[in-house]
C-alpha positions in Angstrom: -55.7 11.1 -14.3 -54.7 12.1 -18.1 -51.8 14.3 -17.2 -47.6 13.9 -16.8 -47.1 13.1 -13.1 -50.4 11.0 -12.2 -51.2 7.7 -11.1 -52.2 5.3 -13.6 -55.4 3.4 -13.3 -57.7 0.3 -14.9 -60.9 2.0 -15.3 -63.1 2.7 -18.2 -61.9 6.7 -18.8 -58.5 5.0 -18.7 -59.0 3.3 -22.2 -60.9 6.2 -23.8 -58.4 8.8 -23.5 -54.4 8.4 -23.0 -51.6 10.5 -23.6 -50.2 7.8 -26.2 -51.6 5.0 -27.8 -49.9 2.3 -29.6 -50.8 0.4 -32.3 -48.7 -2.9 -32.0 -47.5 -5.0 -28.6 -44.3 -6.5 -30.4 -40.6 -5.4 -29.7 -40.9 -2.1 -31.2 -44.6 -1.4 -29.4 -43.9 -2.7 -26.1 -40.4 -0.8 -25.8 -42.1 2.7 -26.9 -45.1 1.8 -23.6 -42.5 0.9 -21.3 -40.6 4.2 -22.4 -43.6 6.0 -21.9 -45.4 4.8 -18.7 -42.0 5.1 -17.0 -42.2 8.6 -18.1 -45.4 9.3 -16.1 -47.3 8.9 -19.6 -50.8 7.3 -20.0 -50.1 4.9 -22.5 -52.3 2.7 -24.0 -51.4 -0.7 -26.5 -53.8 -2.4 -28.7 -52.4 -6.0 -29.8 -54.0 -8.1 -32.5 -52.1 -11.0 -31.6 -50.3 -11.9 -34.4 -46.7 -11.3 -34.2 -44.8 -11.9 -37.3 -41.9 -14.4 -35.4 -44.6 -16.3 -33.9 -43.4 -19.9 -36.1 -39.9 -19.3 -34.6 -38.8 -20.7 -32.0 -36.0 -18.2 -30.9 -35.1 -14.6 -30.7 -31.9 -14.1 -31.7 -29.2 -11.0 -31.5 -30.8 -9.6 -28.5 -28.6 -9.0 -26.1 -29.5 -10.6 -22.0 -32.6 -12.8 -24.0 -30.5 -14.6 -26.7 -32.4 -17.8 -27.8 -35.8 -16.4 -25.6 -38.6 -17.7 -27.6 -40.8 -14.8 -29.0 -43.8 -15.5 -27.2 -41.9 -15.6 -24.0 -40.4 -12.2 -25.2 -43.9 -10.7 -25.5 -45.8 -12.3 -21.8 -42.0 -10.5 -20.2 -42.4 -7.0 -22.0 -46.1 -6.9 -21.4 -45.5 -7.2 -17.6 -43.1 -4.8 -17.5 -45.1 -1.9 -19.1 -48.3 -3.2 -16.7 -45.7 -2.7 -13.4 -45.4 0.9 -14.7 -49.6 1.2 -15.2 -48.9 0.8 -19.0 -52.5 -0.6 -20.4 -52.5 -3.7 -22.8 -55.8 -4.6 -24.7 -55.8 -7.4 -27.3 -57.8 -5.8 -30.1 -57.4 -4.7 -34.0 -57.2 -1.4 -35.2 -59.3 -0.7 -38.0 -58.8 3.2 -38.7 -57.8 6.3 -37.6 -59.0 9.8 -38.1 -58.6 13.5 -36.6 -61.0 14.7 -34.1 -60.6 18.2 -33.2 -57.1 18.3 -31.3 -56.8 14.7 -30.9 -56.6 11.0 -33.1 -59.3 8.8 -32.6 -58.5 5.0 -33.1 -61.0 2.9 -34.1 -61.0 -1.1 -33.6 -63.0 -4.2 -34.3 -64.1 -4.3 -30.9 -66.1 -1.6 -31.3 -64.2 1.1 -29.1 -62.9 4.7 -30.2 -59.8 5.7 -28.2 -58.8 9.3 -28.2 -55.2 10.1 -27.6 -53.0 13.4 -28.1 -50.3 10.8 -30.2 -50.4 7.9 -31.9 -47.4 5.6 -32.3 -47.8 3.0 -35.2 -45.5 -0.8 -34.3 -47.7 -2.9 -36.0 -45.1 -4.5 -37.6 -45.1 -6.3 -41.4 -46.3 -8.8 -43.4 -44.0 -11.1 -45.5 -45.2 -12.2 -48.8 -43.5 -15.1 -50.1 -42.9 -16.3 -53.1 -45.3 -18.2 -55.1 -44.1 -22.0 -54.1 -45.8 -24.5 -52.5 -45.0 -25.2 -49.2 -43.0 -22.3 -48.3 -46.1 -20.7 -45.4 -46.1 -24.1 -43.8 -42.0 -24.2 -43.6 -41.8 -20.4 -43.1 -39.6 -19.5 -39.9 -38.6 -23.2 -39.1 -36.2 -24.5 -42.5 -37.6 -21.6 -44.8 -35.7 -18.8 -43.7 -34.5 -15.2 -45.0 -32.3 -13.9 -42.8 -29.0 -15.5 -41.8 -28.5 -13.0 -38.7 -31.4 -14.4 -37.1 -31.4 -18.0 -38.0 -27.9 -18.7 -39.7 -26.0 -20.1 -36.8 -28.8 -22.9 -37.2 -28.2 -24.0 -40.3 -24.0 -24.1 -39.6 -22.7 -26.2 -41.9 -25.6 -27.6 -43.4 -26.9 -27.5 -47.0 -28.8 -24.5 -47.5 -30.2 -23.1 -50.8 -30.9 -19.7 -51.8 -34.3 -19.7 -53.9 -33.6 -16.6 -56.4 -36.8 -14.8 -56.9 -35.5 -11.1 -56.9 -32.2 -9.1 -57.8 -30.6 -9.8 -54.2 -30.6 -13.5 -54.6 -26.7 -13.4 -55.5 -26.4 -10.9 -52.0 -28.2 -13.6 -50.1 -26.2 -16.6 -51.5 -23.0 -14.9 -50.4 -24.1 -13.4 -47.0 -25.2 -17.5 -46.0 -21.8 -19.0 -47.3 -20.2 -17.3 -43.9 -22.3 -19.8 -42.0 -22.0 -23.1 -44.2 -19.7 -23.7 -47.0 -22.5 -25.9 -48.5 -24.8 -23.2 -50.5 -26.6 -23.8 -53.4 -28.3 -21.2 -55.3 -31.8 -21.9 -57.0 -32.1 -19.4 -60.2 -35.6 -20.5 -59.9 -37.4 -17.5 -61.9 -34.3 -15.0 -61.6 -32.0 -13.8 -64.2 -29.0 -15.5 -64.4 -26.2 -13.8 -62.5 -24.2 -11.6 -64.6 -20.4 -12.3 -64.9 -19.2 -10.8 -61.9 -22.0 -12.2 -60.0 -20.5 -16.0 -61.7 -17.2 -14.9 -60.4 -18.0 -14.4 -57.3 -20.0 -17.8 -56.4 -17.7 -19.8 -58.2 -14.7 -18.1 -56.0 -16.3 -19.1 -53.2 -18.0 -22.1 -53.9 -21.8 -21.7 -54.2 -23.2 -24.2 -56.4 -25.8 -23.1 -59.1 -28.7 -24.9 -60.0 -30.9 -24.3 -62.9 -35.1 -24.8 -63.4 -38.1 -23.5 -61.5 -38.6 -24.8 -58.2 -42.1 -26.5 -57.4 -42.6 -27.8 -54.5 -40.6 -29.1 -51.2 -39.3 -32.4 -50.1 -39.9 -33.3 -46.0 -39.6 -36.0 -44.1 -40.1 -36.3 -40.1 -41.2 -32.6 -40.7 -38.1 -31.4 -41.1 -37.2 -30.1 -45.0 -34.8 -32.7 -47.1 -34.9 -30.9 -50.5 -36.8 -29.2 -53.4 -38.3 -30.5 -56.1 -37.9 -29.1 -59.6 -40.2 -29.1 -63.0 -37.7 -31.0 -64.5 -38.5 -33.6 -61.8 -34.7 -33.4 -60.3 -35.2 -33.0 -56.4 -32.0 -31.3 -54.5 -31.1 -32.5 -51.1 -30.9 -29.3 -48.5 -31.5 -29.0 -45.0 -33.2 -25.0 -45.0 -34.3 -23.1 -48.1 -33.8 -19.2 -47.8 -35.8 -16.9 -49.8 -36.2 -13.6 -50.3 -40.0 -12.2 -49.4 -41.3 -9.0 -49.9 -41.8 -7.3 -47.0 -45.4 -5.1 -46.4 -46.0 -2.9 -43.7 -49.0 -3.2 -42.0 -49.8 1.1 -42.2 -52.8 1.0 -43.6 -54.6 1.9 -40.8 -52.7 5.2 -40.5 -54.2 6.0 -44.1 -57.4 8.2 -42.3 -54.6 10.6 -41.3 -53.0 11.0 -44.4 -50.1 8.8 -44.0 -49.5 6.1 -46.9 -47.2 3.3 -47.3 -44.8 3.6 -50.3 -42.3 1.8 -52.3 -39.1 0.9 -50.4 -36.0 2.7 -52.7 -34.1 -1.0 -52.4 -37.6 -2.3 -53.9 -38.0 -5.0 -51.2 -41.9 -4.2 -50.1 -43.8 -0.8 -48.5 -43.4 1.3 -45.5 -43.7 4.0 -44.1 -41.3 7.2 -44.3 -40.4 8.4 -41.5 -37.7 10.8 -39.7 -35.0 9.1 -37.2 -37.1 9.2 -34.7 -40.1 7.6 -35.8 -42.1 11.0 -37.0 -43.9 11.0 -40.2 -44.7 14.7 -40.7 -48.3 14.6 -39.8 -48.5 16.3 -36.7 -48.6 13.1 -33.5 -48.8 10.4 -35.6 -45.2 8.4 -35.5 -43.9 4.5 -36.3 -41.6 2.6 -35.3 -40.0 -0.9 -35.8 -40.6 -2.8 -39.3 -43.6 -0.5 -40.1 -40.7 2.3 -40.6 -37.6 -0.1 -41.2 -38.3 -3.3 -43.1 -35.3 -4.8 -42.5 -35.1 -4.1 -38.7 -34.5 -7.2 -36.4 -35.6 -7.2 -33.1 -33.3 -5.5 -31.3 -33.4 -2.9 -33.7 -37.4 -2.5 -33.5 -36.8 -2.0 -30.0 -34.6 1.1 -29.7 -36.3 2.3 -32.2 -39.3 1.9 -29.9 -37.3 3.5 -27.4 -36.4 6.4 -29.2 -39.9 7.5 -30.8 -40.9 7.3 -27.4 -38.7 10.1 -26.0 -39.5 12.1 -29.1 -43.3 11.5 -28.4 -42.8 12.4 -24.5 -40.4 15.6 -25.3 -43.0 17.0 -27.7 -46.2 16.5 -24.9 -43.5 18.4 -22.1 -43.2 21.3 -24.8 -47.2 21.1 -25.3 -48.2 21.0 -21.5 -45.3 23.8 -21.1 -47.0 26.1 -23.6 -50.7 25.2 -21.9 -49.2 26.1 -18.7 -47.2 29.4 -19.9 -50.6 30.3 -21.2 -52.6 29.0 -18.4 -50.1 31.2 -15.9 -50.9 34.4 -18.6 -54.4 34.4 -18.8 -54.9 34.8 -14.8 -52.8 37.6 -14.6 -54.9 39.2 -17.1 -57.8 37.9 -15.1 -59.9 40.5 -12.9 -59.0 40.3 -9.3 -61.9 40.0 -6.9 -61.3 42.2 -3.6 -61.0 40.2 -0.4 -60.0 42.3 2.9 -57.3 39.7 4.1 -56.1 39.3 0.9 -55.7 43.2 0.5 -54.8 43.6 3.8 -51.6 41.0 3.7 -50.7 43.2 0.5 -51.1 46.2 2.1 -48.7 44.6 5.4 -46.2 43.1 3.1 -45.5 46.7 1.1 -46.4 48.8 3.3 -45.2 47.7 6.5 -46.5 50.4 9.4 -47.5 52.9 6.5 -50.9 52.0 5.3 -53.4 54.2 3.4 -51.1 57.5 4.2 -51.1 57.5 7.6 -48.0 56.7 10.4 -48.7 54.4 12.9 -49.6 55.2 15.6 -48.1 52.4 18.0 -45.2 53.7 20.3 -47.8 56.8 21.6 -47.0 58.8 18.3 -49.3 61.6 17.1 -50.8 60.9 14.1 -50.8 63.5 11.0 -51.3 63.1 7.1 -49.1 61.5 5.0 
């Protein structure tokens, strides 16, 4: 049931020890599971049902699925994985450990799953600036990525909340989608001389003062309020969250999140195809690439799956070679039919040193 080239089922044993456990059922995890299932690997996806992009109305930049609601994309992906025998269960992974040659995944539901390889594609958490009301509008008219949401707010007045060193860059990016961009300095340092020149050249307004709240009318953002009491009218607000990869479940295997070189959050370091450096442990999607879009995350899941399958093929081949060599060295049990067949093949009509008597020939010593 659990080797390559076997039929996938849905029994209790299937959940106990698949070839690969995938943690996270988003674009990266499902893409990996689909690739592995089509490679005739037994694969189990464990998903907590907390997608990062749940508040968004649509997925953008994904060819052939432009504007599809995130929930529909997940539903379609699950159906495709299931079609090839992949198993998907709703649960939350609480920890991981190694037991002999297998990786053990523990869940909040009280299950323990043993697998040959583990792929974590559980995404990240957006840590938003401490401004009241941001979380409630997140993914709607409080945004961070112009490639994900810029088209939807084109030609609208957009504010950029400066809470880190990338605020000016973010304001200049949004200027591509709308001429009405305001940089809200909030708690950040003033731009340097070169940045002031860039902002002025692109017509980006700059407003000093800390933002203390949002103004919302008819369930739509209408502006922000400053500590001074001033109100700045806006239709969208861009922020720069701190990205925190959901990689803590790997700590039991010696894999930990580290600070990103760009200072934008914490992630799990991995190679180009998702290998962590710990045997059998892989990552894909936003766990390893904090800035990955849905399309990029899906591609990374596919790449990781192909690399995982290649390692499994190599392991299966090595095991088969070892088994073949062991069989060759094993003592053979004499059986008359087998001995006769070998003699016929090797000696033909000469057996045990005697010529055949067929044809009337006299027998003599060989």
